[in-house]
C-alpha positions in Angstrom: -16.0 -7.3 0.0 -13.1 -4.9 -0.3 -11.9 -2.2 2.0 -10.2 1.1 1.5 -7.5 1.5 4.1 -6.8 5.2 4.8 -3.4 6.1 6.3 -0.7 8.8 6.6 2.7 8.0 5.2 6.1 8.8 6.6 6.1 12.2 4.7 2.8 13.2 6.3 0.8 12.6 3.0 -2.6 11.1 3.1 -3.0 7.9 1.1 -5.4 5.0 0.6 -5.1 1.5 -0.7 -7.9 -0.8 -1.8 -7.7 -4.3 -0.5 -9.7 -7.3 -1.8 -11.7 -9.5 0.5 -8.7 -11.8 0.9 -6.6 -8.9 2.1 -4.5 -8.5 -1.0 -3.7 -4.9 -2.1 -5.2 -4.3 -5.5 -4.9 -0.5 -5.9 -2.8 2.2 -4.3 -3.2 6.0 -4.3 -0.8 8.8 -4.7 -0.1 11.1 -1.8 -2.7 13.8 -1.0 -2.1 16.9 1.1 -5.4 16.8 3.0 -7.8 14.2 4.3 -10.6 15.7 2.2 -8.6 15.3 -1.0 -7.9 11.7 -0.2 -11.6 11.0 0.5 -12.4 12.6 -2.9 -9.9 10.2 -4.4 -11.7 7.3 -2.8 -15.0 8.5 -4.2 -13.5 8.9 -7.6 -12.2 5.3 -7.5 -15.7 4.1 -6.5 -17.3 6.1 -9.4 -14.7 5.1 -12.1 -13.8 1.5 -11.2 -16.7 -0.1 -13.1 -15.8 1.6 -16.4 -13.2 -0.5 -18.4 -12.3 2.6 -20.4 -10.8 4.2 -17.3 -8.1 1.6 -17.0 -4.7 2.4 -18.6 -3.0 -1.0 -19.2 0.8 -0.9 -19.1 3.6 -3.2 -19.9 7.3 -2.7 -19.1 10.3 -4.9 -18.7 9.3 -5.3 -15.1 5.9 -6.8 -16.0 2.3 -5.7 -16.4 0.4 -3.1 -14.4 -2.5 -0.6 -14.7 -3.6 2.8 -13.7 -7.2 3.7 -12.9 -7.9 7.2 -14.3 -10.7 9.7 -13.6 -12.7 11.2 -16.4 -10.2 14.1 -16.6 -7.4 11.7 -17.2 -5.8 12.1 -13.8 -4.4 8.8 -12.3 -6.4 8.0 -9.1 -4.9 4.6 -8.4 -2.0 2.3 -9.4 -1.7 -1.5 -9.3 1.1 -3.7 -8.3 3.3 -5.2 -11.1 2.0 -8.5 -12.3 4.0 -11.3 -14.1 1.4 -11.9 -16.8 -1.2 -10.0 -18.8 -3.8 -12.4 -17.5 -2.9 -11.6 -13.9 -3.2 -7.9 -14.6 -6.7 -8.4 -16.1 -7.7 -10.3 -13.0 -6.5 -7.4 -10.9 -8.6 -5.0 -12.9 -11.7 -7.3 -12.5 -11.0 -7.4 -8.8 -11.0 -3.6 -8.6 -14.2 -3.4 -10.6 -15.9 -5.9 -8.2 -14.5 -4.5 -4.9 -14.3 -0.7 -5.2 -17.9 0.4 -5.6 -19.1 -1.1 -2.3 -15.9 -1.2 -0.3 -15.9 0.0 3.3 -13.3 2.4 4.8 -11.0 2.0 7.7 -8.2 4.1 9.2 -5.0 2.2 9.8 
């Protein structure tokens, strides 16, 4: 099962990252100004993760990545850059599996 790690970055912004059961980071958030806003972001990931239509698949010269978007189109999580399209799709499937039931921990 996955875990949402909640933390404060060097700028004082509140962030989260979703880790798969193997400890790999599979999704990272933007910076939020409050704990409550970050927690709302986590709930939005849980709600939207199962819906394939919420994933924006991207390709650049650096590789393949994706954004998870809320119903209003706002990006709520971003992936790492993958070397192949197949790896990106595996990353999306991992978010779909892990996010809905993921626990939370402060780090």
